[in-house]
VEXTOR-300220 format. One record per residue (C-alpha): residue number from 0; residue in three letters; chain; x, y, z. Coordinates in pm, 1 decimal, padded with zeros to 6 digits. Layout:
N
<num NUM | residu ALA | chaine A | u X | v Y | w Z>
...
***
This chain:
173
<num 0 | residu MET | chaine A | u 05428.0 | v 10054.2 | w 06020.4>
<num 1 | residu LYS | chaine A | u 05757.6 | v 09912.8 | w 06148.9>
<num 2 | residu HIS | chaine A | u 05667.0 | v 10028.2 | w 06496.3>
<num 3 | residu GLU | chaine A | u 05346.9 | v 09820.0 | w 06491.2>
<num 4 | residu GLU | chaine A | u 05540.0 | v 09508.4 | w 06378.1>
<num 5 | residu ASN | chaine A | u 05789.9 | v 09551.6 | w 06661.3>
<num 6 | residu ALA | chaine A | u 05508.3 | v 09592.4 | w 06911.8>
<num 7 | residu GLU | chaine A | u 05341.8 | v 09270.6 | w 06789.6>
<num 8 | residu ALA | chaine A | u 05674.2 | v 09083.7 | w 06813.7>
<num 9 | residu VAL | chaine A | u 05721.4 | v 09200.6 | w 07171.3>
<num 10 | residu VAL | chaine A | u 05368.2 | v 09094.1 | w 07268.2>
<num 11 | residu GLY | chaine A | u 05422.5 | v 08755.3 | w 07103.5>
<num 12 | residu GLN | chaine A | u 05738.4 | v 08679.5 | w 07308.6>
<num 13 | residu GLU | chaine A | u 05717.5 | v 08516.1 | w 07648.3>
<num 14 | residu GLU | chaine A | u 05754.9 | v 08765.2 | w 07925.9>
<num 15 | residu GLU | chaine A | u 06070.1 | v 08717.8 | w 08133.9>
<num 16 | residu ALA | chaine A | u 06030.2 | v 08720.5 | w 08510.9>
<num 17 | residu PHE | chaine A | u 06248.7 | v 08990.5 | w 08665.9>
<num 18 | residu VAL | chaine A | u 06356.3 | v 08951.2 | w 09027.5>
<num 19 | residu GLU | chaine A | u 06413.4 | v 09263.7 | w 09230.6>
<num 20 | residu ARG | chaine A | u 06734.1 | v 09296.7 | w 09426.2>
<num 21 | residu PRO | chaine A | u 06675.6 | v 09280.9 | w 09802.9>
<num 22 | residu GLY | chaine A | u 06738.8 | v 09601.8 | w 09995.3>
<num 23 | residu SER | chaine A | u 06944.9 | v 09434.6 | w 10269.0>
<num 24 | residu LYS | chaine A | u 07311.7 | v 09337.8 | w 10259.5>
<num 25 | residu PRO | chaine A | u 07392.7 | v 09002.3 | w 10097.3>
<num 26 | residu ASP | chaine A | u 07438.7 | v 08706.3 | w 10332.4>
<num 27 | residu LYS | chaine A | u 07750.5 | v 08587.8 | w 10155.0>
<num 28 | residu ALA | chaine A | u 08000.6 | v 08744.4 | w 09911.6>
<num 29 | residu VAL | chaine A | u 08218.9 | v 08521.6 | w 09695.0>
<num 30 | residu ARG | chaine A | u 08550.9 | v 08669.5 | w 09588.0>
<num 31 | residu GLY | chaine A | u 08692.5 | v 08566.3 | w 09254.8>
<num 32 | residu ARG | chaine A | u 08714.6 | v 08655.5 | w 08887.7>
<num 33 | residu LEU | chaine A | u 08439.1 | v 08671.7 | w 08629.8>
<num 34 | residu TYR | chaine A | u 08548.9 | v 08605.4 | w 08270.8>
<num 35 | residu ARG | chaine A | u 08338.3 | v 08723.0 | w 07973.4>
<num 36 | residu TRP | chaine A | u 08391.3 | v 08690.2 | w 07599.4>
<num 37 | residu LEU | chaine A | u 08267.8 | v 08971.4 | w 07375.1>
<num 38 | residu ASP | chaine A | u 08171.6 | v 08749.5 | w 07084.5>
<num 39 | residu SER | chaine A | u 07949.0 | v 08514.0 | w 07289.4>
<num 40 | residu ASP | chaine A | u 07719.3 | v 08504.4 | w 07590.7>
<num 41 | residu TYR | chaine A | u 07948.8 | v 08257.3 | w 07768.8>
<num 42 | residu THR | chaine A | u 08083.0 | v 08361.3 | w 08110.6>
<num 43 | residu GLU | chaine A | u 08296.2 | v 08182.1 | w 08368.2>
<num 44 | residu PHE | chaine A | u 08337.8 | v 08252.9 | w 08736.4>
<num 45 | residu HIS | chaine A | u 08649.1 | v 08130.6 | w 08917.5>
<num 46 | residu PRO | chaine A | u 08619.3 | v 08166.2 | w 09295.5>
<num 47 | residu GLU | chaine A | u 08928.2 | v 08270.1 | w 09486.9>
<num 48 | residu GLN | chaine A | u 09113.4 | v 07968.4 | w 09628.3>
<num 49 | residu LYS | chaine A | u 09282.5 | v 07957.5 | w 09967.5>
<num 50 | residu ARG | chaine A | u 09657.7 | v 07894.3 | w 09953.5>
<num 51 | residu GLU | chaine A | u 09802.8 | v 07589.6 | w 10119.1>
<num 52 | residu THR | chaine A | u 10080.7 | v 07801.0 | w 10270.1>
<num 53 | residu ALA | chaine A | u 10065.5 | v 08155.0 | w 10404.0>
<num 54 | residu ALA | chaine A | u 10140.9 | v 08428.3 | w 10149.7>
<num 55 | residu ARG | chaine A | u 10328.0 | v 08635.5 | w 10406.2>
<num 56 | residu THR | chaine A | u 10487.7 | v 08588.2 | w 10743.1>
<num 57 | residu MET | chaine A | u 10483.4 | v 08868.1 | w 10998.7>
<num 58 | residu ILE | chaine A | u 10833.7 | v 08935.0 | w 11129.9>
<num 59 | residu ALA | chaine A | u 10748.6 | v 09223.5 | w 11361.4>
<num 60 | residu ALA | chaine A | u 10454.0 | v 09446.3 | w 11438.2>
<num 61 | residu THR | chaine A | u 10379.0 | v 09752.5 | w 11643.8>
<num 62 | residu ARG | chaine A | u 10062.2 | v 09956.4 | w 11662.2>
<num 63 | residu ASN | chaine A | u 10130.9 | v 10150.3 | w 11340.8>
<num 64 | residu VAL | chaine A | u 10400.6 | v 09947.4 | w 11160.5>
<num 65 | residu LYS | chaine A | u 10401.8 | v 09589.2 | w 11032.2>
<num 66 | residu PHE | chaine A | u 10705.8 | v 09415.6 | w 10880.8>
<num 67 | residu TYR | chaine A | u 10637.2 | v 09109.4 | w 10660.2>
<num 68 | residu LYS | chaine A | u 10826.0 | v 08851.2 | w 10460.1>
<num 69 | residu ASN | chaine A | u 10631.7 | v 08774.4 | w 10140.0>
<num 70 | residu GLU | chaine A | u 10667.5 | v 08417.0 | w 10024.6>
<num 71 | residu GLY | chaine A | u 10578.3 | v 08344.6 | w 09665.0>
<num 72 | residu GLU | chaine A | u 10639.1 | v 08099.7 | w 09387.0>
<num 73 | residu LYS | chaine A | u 10859.8 | v 08338.2 | w 09188.7>
<num 74 | residu GLU | chaine A | u 11047.0 | v 08561.1 | w 09434.0>
<num 75 | residu ASN | chaine A | u 11054.3 | v 08628.3 | w 09803.8>
<num 76 | residu SER | chaine A | u 11051.9 | v 08986.4 | w 09925.4>
<num 77 | residu PHE | chaine A | u 10994.9 | v 09197.3 | w 10235.1>
<num 78 | residu SER | chaine A | u 10721.7 | v 09455.8 | w 10291.7>
<num 79 | residu VAL | chaine A | u 10657.3 | v 09728.2 | w 10544.5>
<num 80 | residu LEU | chaine A | u 10308.3 | v 09860.4 | w 10612.2>
<num 81 | residu CYS | chaine A | u 10290.1 | v 10189.9 | w 10799.4>
<num 82 | residu ASN | chaine A | u 09980.7 | v 10381.0 | w 10911.1>
<num 83 | residu VAL | chaine A | u 10027.4 | v 10753.6 | w 10974.8>
<num 84 | residu PRO | chaine A | u 09755.7 | v 10974.1 | w 11128.8>
<num 85 | residu GLY | chaine A | u 09575.3 | v 11197.0 | w 10879.8>
<num 86 | residu ASP | chaine A | u 09639.1 | v 11511.7 | w 11083.3>
<num 87 | residu SER | chaine A | u 10017.4 | v 11468.7 | w 11059.2>
<num 88 | residu VAL | chaine A | u 10197.3 | v 11783.2 | w 10935.8>
<num 89 | residu ASP | chaine A | u 10467.1 | v 11585.5 | w 10751.2>
<num 90 | residu PRO | chaine A | u 10329.0 | v 11234.2 | w 10688.3>
<num 91 | residu ALA | chaine A | u 10633.5 | v 11109.9 | w 10494.8>
<num 92 | residu ALA | chaine A | u 10873.9 | v 11207.6 | w 10774.3>
<num 93 | residu THR | chaine A | u 10640.1 | v 11059.5 | w 11034.5>
<num 94 | residu ALA | chaine A | u 10623.1 | v 10732.8 | w 10839.2>
<num 95 | residu LEU | chaine A | u 11002.4 | v 10713.8 | w 10808.8>
<num 96 | residu GLU | chaine A | u 11040.6 | v 10786.1 | w 11179.3>
<num 97 | residu LEU | chaine A | u 10793.7 | v 10511.3 | w 11275.1>
<num 98 | residu ILE | chaine A | u 10951.3 | v 10260.7 | w 11036.3>
<num 99 | residu SER | chaine A | u 11310.3 | v 10331.0 | w 11139.4>
<num 100 | residu GLY | chaine A | u 11214.6 | v 10311.0 | w 11507.0>
<num 101 | residu MET | chaine A | u 11057.1 | v 09969.0 | w 11464.0>
<num 102 | residu LEU | chaine A | u 11311.3 | v 09824.3 | w 11219.5>
<num 103 | residu SER | chaine A | u 11619.0 | v 09940.5 | w 11412.7>
<num 104 | residu LYS | chaine A | u 11591.1 | v 09624.5 | w 11626.7>
<num 105 | residu HIS | chaine A | u 11603.6 | v 09406.3 | w 11315.3>
<num 106 | residu MET | chaine A | u 11896.8 | v 09574.6 | w 11137.7>
<num 107 | residu GLN | chaine A | u 12222.3 | v 09382.8 | w 11135.8>
<num 108 | residu GLN | chaine A | u 12425.1 | v 09700.3 | w 11108.0>
<num 109 | residu GLU | chaine A | u 12361.5 | v 10071.9 | w 11123.2>
<num 110 | residu PRO | chaine A | u 12292.0 | v 10239.0 | w 10785.0>
<num 111 | residu LYS | chaine A | u 12597.2 | v 10412.9 | w 10642.1>
<num 112 | residu ILE | chaine A | u 12619.9 | v 10755.1 | w 10484.2>
<num 113 | residu SER | chaine A | u 12743.8 | v 10694.4 | w 10130.7>
<num 114 | residu VAL | chaine A | u 12981.0 | v 10990.5 | w 10102.7>
<num 115 | residu SER | chaine A | u 13352.5 | v 10958.2 | w 10041.3>
<num 116 | residu ASN | chaine A | u 13450.3 | v 11324.5 | w 10065.6>
<num 117 | residu PHE | chaine A | u 13347.1 | v 11493.2 | w 10386.9>
<num 118 | residu ILE | chaine A | u 13409.4 | v 11864.0 | w 10430.0>
<num 119 | residu HIS | chaine A | u 13434.0 | v 11799.1 | w 10802.8>
<num 120 | residu HIS | chaine A | u 13447.3 | v 11462.3 | w 10976.4>
<num 121 | residu SER | chaine A | u 13473.9 | v 11423.6 | w 11351.9>
<num 122 | residu GLU | chaine A | u 13312.7 | v 11206.5 | w 11614.8>
<num 123 | residu GLY | chaine A | u 12947.6 | v 11306.8 | w 11626.6>
<num 124 | residu LEU | chaine A | u 12954.7 | v 11548.8 | w 11329.4>
<num 125 | residu LYS | chaine A | u 12982.1 | v 11489.8 | w 10956.3>
<num 126 | residu ILE | chaine A | u 12940.4 | v 11765.8 | w 10696.9>
<num 127 | residu TRP | chaine A | u 12931.4 | v 11704.9 | w 10322.1>
<num 128 | residu ARG | chaine A | u 12804.9 | v 11863.6 | w 10003.4>
<num 129 | residu ASN | chaine A | u 12576.3 | v 11724.5 | w 09733.3>
<num 130 | residu LYS | chaine A | u 12707.4 | v 11900.9 | w 09423.5>
<num 131 | residu LYS | chaine A | u 12423.8 | v 11788.6 | w 09195.6>
<num 132 | residu LYS | chaine A | u 12149.7 | v 11925.9 | w 09420.4>
<num 133 | residu HIS | chaine A | u 12358.3 | v 12219.7 | w 09551.5>
<num 134 | residu GLN | chaine A | u 12292.8 | v 12116.0 | w 09912.0>
<num 135 | residu LEU | chaine A | u 12500.6 | v 12111.7 | w 10227.2>
<num 136 | residu HIS | chaine A | u 12429.3 | v 11811.4 | w 10452.5>
<num 137 | residu CYS | chaine A | u 12501.2 | v 11777.9 | w 10821.2>
<num 138 | residu TYR | chaine A | u 12481.7 | v 11456.7 | w 11028.0>
<num 139 | residu LEU | chaine A | u 12481.7 | v 11505.5 | w 11403.6>
<num 140 | residu GLU | chaine A | u 12503.8 | v 11230.7 | w 11666.3>
<num 141 | residu LEU | chaine A | u 12417.1 | v 11287.5 | w 12031.0>
<num 142 | residu ASP | chaine A | u 12443.8 | v 11050.6 | w 12326.5>
<num 143 | residu THR | chaine A | u 12107.4 | v 11043.0 | w 12502.7>
<num 144 | residu LYS | chaine A | u 12268.2 | v 10918.2 | w 12825.0>
<num 145 | residu LEU | chaine A | u 12388.8 | v 11274.0 | w 12887.3>
<num 146 | residu ASN | chaine A | u 12172.0 | v 11523.1 | w 13071.9>
<num 147 | residu ALA | chaine A | u 11992.4 | v 11804.9 | w 12891.5>
<num 148 | residu THR | chaine A | u 12256.9 | v 12065.8 | w 12973.7>
<num 149 | residu MET | chaine A | u 12539.2 | v 11853.1 | w 12831.3>
<num 150 | residu LEU | chaine A | u 12332.8 | v 11772.8 | w 12520.0>
<num 151 | residu SER | chaine A | u 12270.2 | v 12144.0 | w 12462.1>
<num 152 | residu MET | chaine A | u 12640.5 | v 12220.6 | w 12499.8>
<num 153 | residu ARG | chaine A | u 12732.6 | v 11949.2 | w 12246.8>
<num 154 | residu VAL | chaine A | u 12480.1 | v 12084.6 | w 11996.5>
<num 155 | residu LEU | chaine A | u 12620.0 | v 12437.3 | w 12037.2>
<num 156 | residu ASP | chaine A | u 12977.1 | v 12308.2 | w 11986.8>
<num 157 | residu GLN | chaine A | u 12876.8 | v 12120.4 | w 11670.0>
<num 158 | residu MET | chaine A | u 12683.5 | v 12421.7 | w 11538.2>
<num 159 | residu THR | chaine A | u 12995.2 | v 12636.0 | w 11591.5>
<num 160 | residu VAL | chaine A | u 13194.3 | v 12395.9 | w 11372.5>
<num 161 | residu LEU | chaine A | u 12919.2 | v 12406.6 | w 11107.1>
<num 162 | residu HIS | chaine A | u 12919.0 | v 12787.4 | w 11121.2>
<num 163 | residu LYS | chaine A | u 13299.2 | v 12791.3 | w 11067.2>
<num 164 | residu VAL | chaine A | u 13262.7 | v 12565.2 | w 10759.6>
<num 165 | residu ILE | chaine A | u 12998.6 | v 12797.3 | w 10613.2>
<num 166 | residu THR | chaine A | u 13182.5 | v 13125.1 | w 10683.7>
<num 167 | residu SER | chaine A | u 13516.8 | v 12991.7 | w 10554.9>
<num 168 | residu GLY | chaine A | u 13354.7 | v 12891.1 | w 10223.8>
<num 169 | residu GLU | chaine A | u 13491.2 | v 12532.3 | w 10244.1>
<num 170 | residu TYR | chaine A | u 13159.1 | v 12400.7 | w 10117.2>
<num 171 | residu LYS | chaine A | u 13210.8 | v 12578.1 | w 09780.1>
<num 172 | residu LYS | chaine A | u 13536.3 | v 12395.6 | w 09694.2>
***
């Protein structure tokens, strides 16, 4: 009986005209925010507004790396955007390599190693220990103006020093 009453009520209402969505892409898309309230049918749409000033200024750019200064009302900051190929074996290392290569021109001074106690410290070779992580670190500098033979000899000399540190047990102290 209730079902028949509902059917009569539906027939008695005016039929709403439904419009089908076109199959093609829309001609225009408006970006913004749509606000809805749960306790009413009221909705508001606020379209996105263009800023009077640029949100960011590009400081430097290469093919894969972009360096920006973000300018905002609250705080200014800097951002780096880096694209690394998907087939990269070590994407994090590749990203750091690309970023450091591009930003090296913009650094005011070379980054410092924050270690006060070196096991070995000489020109071109620094060896230190991270006690918390139980790691031995080695920093090696080579002059690329030298030919390949001289570079190889320098690497062998530095590796000999590293080998002496390891065999003597200095890194355990």
